[in-house]
matplotlib code that plots the C-alpha trace (Angstrom):
import matplotlib.pyplot as plt

x = [27.4, 30.3, 31.0, 31.5, 31.4, 29.4, 31.9, 29.3, 29.5, 32.9, 31.4, 32.4, 36.1, 36.1, 35.2, 37.6, 40.4, 42.9, 42.6, 42.4, 40.7, 40.5, 41.1, 41.6, 39.1, 42.1, 43.0, 39.5, 40.0, 43.1, 41.4, 38.2, 40.2, 42.5, 40.1, 36.9, 38.1, 35.7, 36.1, 34.5, 33.1, 29.8, 30.8, 28.4, 28.3, 28.5, 32.0, 33.0, 31.9, 34.1, 36.1, 37.2, 38.1, 41.8, 40.7, 38.1, 40.7, 43.0, 40.4, 39.6, 43.3, 43.8, 40.7, 42.0, 45.4, 43.8, 41.8, 38.6, 37.2, 34.5, 31.3, 28.4, 28.1, 25.0, 23.3, 21.5, 19.1, 15.8, 15.3, 12.0, 11.5, 7.7, 7.5, 4.9, 7.5, 10.1, 12.8, 13.3, 13.2, 15.9, 18.1, 17.5, 18.5, 21.6, 22.4, 21.9, 23.8, 26.8, 26.4, 26.7, 29.8, 31.4, 30.5, 32.3, 35.4, 35.3, 35.1, 31.9, 29.3, 26.4, 25.1, 21.9, 19.5, 16.1, 13.2, 10.4, 6.9, 3.4, 1.3, -0.5, -0.6, 0.1, 3.1, 4.4, 4.2, 5.8, 8.7, 9.2, 9.2, 11.8, 14.0, 14.3, 16.8, 19.1, 18.6, 19.8, 22.8, 23.6, 23.5, 25.9, 28.3, 27.9, 26.4, 23.4, 21.0, 19.5, 16.5, 16.6, 13.5, 12.0, 8.6, 5.7, 5.7, 9.0, 8.3, 6.4, 8.2, 5.1, 5.6, 9.3, 9.0, 6.2, 8.5, 11.4, 8.9, 7.9, 11.4, 12.4, 15.9, 18.3, 20.3, 17.8, 17.6, 17.4, 19.6, 17.4, 18.2, 17.5, 16.5, 13.6, 12.8, 12.5, 10.4, 8.0, 6.4, 7.1, 10.8, 10.7, 8.1, 9.9, 13.3, 11.7, 10.3, 13.4, 16.5, 16.4, 16.9, 19.5, 23.0, 23.8, 22.0, 22.8, 23.2, 22.9, 24.2, 22.4, 21.4, 19.7, 18.0, 16.8, 15.1, 13.7, 12.4, 10.4, 8.9, 8.1, 6.4, 3.2, 3.3, 3.4, 6.6, 5.4, 2.4, -0.4, -0.1, -2.5, 0.4, 2.1, 2.8, -0.1, 0.4, 0.4, -2.8, -3.2, 0.0, -0.1, 2.1, 5.4, 6.1, 9.3, 9.7, 11.2, 12.5, 13.9, 17.4, 20.0, 23.2, 26.3, 27.9, 31.7, 33.2, 33.0, 30.7, 26.9, 24.2, 24.2, 20.5, 17.2, 16.3, 16.2, 18.7, 17.2, 16.7, 18.3, 16.4, 18.1, 19.4, 19.1, 15.3, 15.0, 12.0, 9.6, 8.6, 9.1, 5.4, 4.7, 7.6, 6.3, 2.8, 3.6, 6.5, 4.2, 1.6, 4.4, 4.0, 6.8, 8.0, 7.7, 9.2, 12.2, 10.2, 11.8, 10.1, 11.4, 13.7, 13.2, 16.9, 18.9, 21.9, 19.7, 17.7, 21.0, 21.6, 17.9, 17.9, 21.1, 19.5, 16.7, 19.1, 20.8, 17.4, 16.3, 19.6, 21.3, 25.1, 25.9, 27.4, 26.1, 27.2, 28.1, 26.7, 26.6, 24.3, 24.4, 26.7, 29.9, 32.8, 31.7, 34.5, 33.5, 30.0, 30.5, 33.0, 30.2, 27.7, 30.3, 30.9, 27.2, 26.9, 29.8, 27.7, 25.5, 28.3, 29.5, 26.3, 26.0, 24.4, 21.2, 20.6, 19.8, 16.1, 15.7, 13.2, 12.3, 9.9, 7.0, 7.0, 5.3, 5.3, 8.1, 6.7, 10.1, 11.5, 8.6, 9.1, 12.7, 11.8, 9.2, 11.9, 14.4]
y = [38.7, 37.2, 38.9, 36.5, 36.6, 34.5, 33.2, 33.3, 37.1, 36.8, 34.5, 36.8, 36.9, 33.1, 32.4, 30.1, 31.6, 34.4, 38.2, 41.3, 40.6, 36.9, 34.8, 31.2, 29.6, 28.8, 32.5, 33.6, 33.1, 35.3, 37.9, 37.9, 38.4, 41.0, 43.2, 42.9, 41.7, 38.9, 35.9, 33.1, 32.0, 30.6, 28.3, 27.5, 24.0, 25.6, 26.7, 23.1, 21.3, 18.2, 18.8, 15.7, 15.2, 16.3, 19.5, 20.3, 19.7, 22.1, 24.8, 24.2, 24.3, 27.6, 29.0, 28.0, 29.5, 32.8, 32.9, 32.8, 29.2, 27.6, 27.7, 26.7, 24.9, 25.7, 24.0, 26.5, 24.0, 23.6, 19.9, 18.1, 16.4, 16.4, 15.1, 12.5, 10.6, 8.7, 9.1, 12.9, 12.3, 9.6, 12.0, 14.8, 12.5, 11.5, 15.2, 16.2, 13.3, 14.3, 17.9, 17.1, 14.9, 17.6, 20.1, 17.9, 17.6, 21.4, 21.6, 23.4, 23.3, 23.4, 22.8, 24.3, 23.9, 25.0, 22.6, 22.4, 21.8, 23.1, 24.9, 22.0, 19.8, 16.8, 18.4, 19.4, 15.9, 14.3, 16.9, 16.3, 12.6, 12.5, 15.2, 13.2, 10.9, 13.9, 15.3, 12.2, 12.0, 15.6, 14.8, 11.8, 14.2, 16.8, 19.3, 21.5, 20.9, 24.3, 25.0, 28.0, 29.9, 29.0, 29.8, 27.5, 26.2, 27.7, 31.1, 32.1, 31.9, 29.9, 27.3, 27.0, 26.8, 24.3, 22.0, 22.3, 21.3, 18.2, 17.2, 17.6, 17.4, 19.9, 20.2, 21.7, 25.5, 28.1, 30.4, 33.5, 36.5, 40.0, 40.7, 38.1, 39.7, 43.1, 41.8, 39.9, 43.3, 42.9, 42.5, 42.7, 39.9, 37.8, 38.1, 37.7, 34.1, 32.9, 34.4, 32.5, 29.3, 30.6, 29.2, 32.4, 35.4, 36.7, 40.5, 41.5, 44.6, 47.9, 47.4, 44.2, 45.6, 48.5, 46.1, 44.1, 47.4, 48.2, 44.8, 44.9, 48.4, 46.7, 44.0, 46.0, 48.1, 51.6, 50.4, 47.9, 44.5, 43.1, 41.5, 39.8, 36.1, 34.0, 31.6, 28.0, 26.2, 24.3, 25.7, 27.3, 30.3, 29.4, 31.4, 32.3, 31.6, 34.4, 31.9, 29.4, 28.3, 28.0, 26.0, 28.2, 27.7, 27.8, 31.1, 31.0, 28.1, 28.0, 27.7, 24.3, 24.0, 25.3, 26.8, 30.5, 32.8, 35.0, 38.5, 41.4, 43.9, 46.8, 47.2, 48.9, 49.1, 50.8, 50.6, 49.4, 45.7, 44.0, 43.5, 47.3, 48.0, 45.4, 46.6, 50.4, 49.8, 47.8, 50.6, 53.1, 55.0, 56.3, 54.4, 56.3, 59.8, 59.0, 58.9, 55.8, 53.6, 50.9, 53.3, 53.9, 54.4, 51.1, 52.3, 53.2, 49.9, 47.9, 49.4, 49.1, 45.4, 44.9, 46.4, 44.0, 41.1, 42.4, 42.9, 39.4, 38.3, 36.9, 36.3, 34.1, 34.6, 37.4, 36.9, 39.7, 39.1, 40.6, 39.7, 42.9, 44.6, 46.3, 45.5, 43.1, 43.9, 47.7, 46.7, 44.3, 46.9, 49.5, 47.2, 46.1, 49.8, 50.4, 47.4, 48.9, 52.0, 50.1, 49.7, 53.2, 55.2, 57.1, 55.3, 57.6, 56.3, 52.6, 52.1, 48.6, 45.6, 42.3, 39.8, 38.8, 35.3, 32.8, 28.9, 27.7, 24.7, 24.0, 23.4, 21.3, 19.3, 18.7, 17.5, 15.1, 13.8, 13.1]
z = [168.2, 166.1, 162.9, 160.0, 156.3, 153.6, 151.1, 148.3, 148.5, 146.7, 143.9, 140.9, 142.2, 142.8, 139.1, 137.3, 135.2, 136.0, 136.0, 138.1, 141.4, 141.0, 144.2, 145.1, 147.6, 149.8, 150.1, 151.1, 154.9, 154.9, 152.8, 154.8, 158.1, 156.6, 154.6, 156.8, 160.2, 160.4, 162.6, 160.7, 157.4, 156.0, 153.4, 150.4, 148.8, 145.4, 146.1, 146.8, 143.8, 143.0, 146.4, 148.2, 151.9, 151.6, 149.8, 152.4, 155.1, 153.5, 153.4, 157.1, 157.9, 156.0, 157.8, 161.2, 160.4, 159.4, 162.6, 160.6, 160.9, 158.8, 160.9, 158.6, 155.4, 153.3, 150.4, 148.0, 146.4, 148.1, 149.0, 148.4, 151.8, 151.5, 147.9, 147.0, 145.0, 147.2, 144.6, 145.1, 148.9, 148.6, 146.6, 149.1, 151.9, 150.1, 149.4, 153.0, 154.4, 152.1, 153.2, 156.9, 156.3, 154.3, 157.2, 159.6, 157.6, 157.4, 161.1, 160.9, 163.8, 161.5, 158.0, 156.4, 153.6, 152.4, 152.4, 149.7, 151.4, 151.0, 153.5, 154.8, 157.9, 155.7, 154.1, 157.5, 158.9, 155.7, 155.8, 159.5, 159.3, 156.4, 158.1, 161.4, 159.8, 158.8, 162.2, 163.9, 161.6, 162.6, 166.3, 165.7, 163.9, 166.7, 164.3, 164.1, 161.3, 160.1, 157.9, 155.6, 154.8, 151.5, 149.7, 151.0, 154.5, 155.8, 154.3, 157.4, 160.7, 162.2, 159.6, 160.1, 163.8, 163.6, 161.3, 163.9, 166.6, 164.6, 164.1, 167.6, 169.3, 170.4, 167.2, 164.7, 164.1, 161.6, 159.4, 158.8, 156.5, 157.3, 153.6, 154.3, 157.6, 155.9, 152.9, 155.3, 156.2, 159.9, 160.5, 164.2, 164.6, 161.9, 163.7, 167.1, 166.1, 164.2, 165.6, 169.1, 167.1, 164.6, 164.1, 162.0, 160.6, 157.0, 156.9, 153.0, 151.6, 151.6, 148.0, 148.8, 151.9, 149.9, 147.5, 150.4, 151.9, 148.8, 148.6, 152.4, 152.0, 150.7, 153.4, 156.5, 156.8, 156.9, 154.8, 154.8, 156.3, 153.8, 151.7, 154.6, 154.0, 155.2, 158.1, 157.0, 157.5, 160.7, 162.2, 165.6, 166.3, 168.0, 171.0, 172.9, 176.5, 178.6, 181.0, 178.4, 178.9, 176.2, 176.4, 176.1, 172.7, 172.5, 171.0, 167.2, 167.2, 166.2, 168.7, 170.5, 171.2, 169.9, 173.3, 172.9, 174.8, 177.6, 176.3, 178.0, 180.1, 178.5, 175.0, 171.8, 171.8, 175.3, 177.5, 174.7, 174.4, 171.1, 171.0, 171.0, 168.6, 166.1, 166.2, 165.9, 163.3, 161.1, 161.3, 160.3, 163.7, 165.9, 168.8, 172.2, 172.8, 170.9, 167.6, 166.4, 163.7, 161.3, 159.2, 155.5, 154.9, 154.4, 156.4, 159.4, 158.8, 159.3, 162.6, 163.6, 162.8, 164.6, 167.6, 167.4, 167.3, 170.5, 172.3, 171.5, 173.1, 170.1, 170.6, 167.6, 164.2, 161.9, 158.4, 156.0, 152.6, 149.2, 146.2, 144.1, 141.6, 142.5, 144.7, 147.3, 149.7, 149.7, 150.1, 153.0, 154.7, 154.6, 156.3, 158.8, 159.8, 160.2, 162.6, 164.5, 165.1, 167.3, 169.9, 169.6, 170.4, 173.7, 176.6, 176.3, 172.8, 173.2, 173.3, 175.5, 175.8, 177.0, 175.3, 177.4, 178.9, 176.6, 176.2, 174.0, 171.9, 170.6, 174.1, 174.8, 171.7, 172.7, 176.1, 174.6, 172.0, 174.8]

ax = plt.figure().add_subplot(projection="3d")
ax.plot(x, y, z, "-o")
ax.set_aspect("equal")
plt.show()
């Protein structure tokens, strides 16, 4: 996994004006590399308001010079691609076309945005039809178009993967967040569905994970699954193929295909399958003789979730993030150090797993689209 940083984590220090701790956007790559040792940046469109092509090129050059290139450009505003009114759809198309162009100027390999759509087959079809135009533009620019989870259709992994299937192509994917995974009530199942198609995964600070843990406690993490997000109506569960092939992405770039990577036969979840782990963890019961369940403590939860990512076979960017109070650098440094623990434990500690072979509808959709 490639360690990166989300620039929006530094939002308070990027505010206009001068004063202690204030930094300029062009100084962020060197700061991120020097203070956190990260190898890439997730850039937010909100940090680029009013920027023209020369300014974006300067940011890209500063990032490359620092050894911390721009990898993904994100749009925070949900885009209404399933709206009944054509005008909002046209504005969304224009916004995302501009986002894609800006991503190319920044030398990113992906751009991402959330989509507004209801939990119905009609909304699914409408969103997919309207997003195909953006997807084709992304392909021409050699970019991945990633959809970020949002309430409604894409709040549930099945809805999001169904939308990817409808859009089709090899350059559509996801940008999941560990906080959303924990809040879902079943973080293992959530990550298992979305991470194989991710161009990056957000890793929030301990404060945000603790809050997500409290919300998830009523949705299945050590509690009842009754509050888990409902699956969208008419959407079949997306499944991951054990034998699916993934194109190898260049170091420091986002995933180049939606085909999931093969998972390892040994890893941080040991001899347990992710099916067993998901079911037992959701029930709050220990896993095997090691007595491991989804941890309550946020620090242990970070290590656990990183282990899930490794078991799935994820090898692409994980982005340090911070949305709470306090010093963002200190908070992200703490998270970084916790992630490092996954690779410093003794060999007897990893727990291991492989996902059972199942049909992958996304791969089928890509073949149909070709």
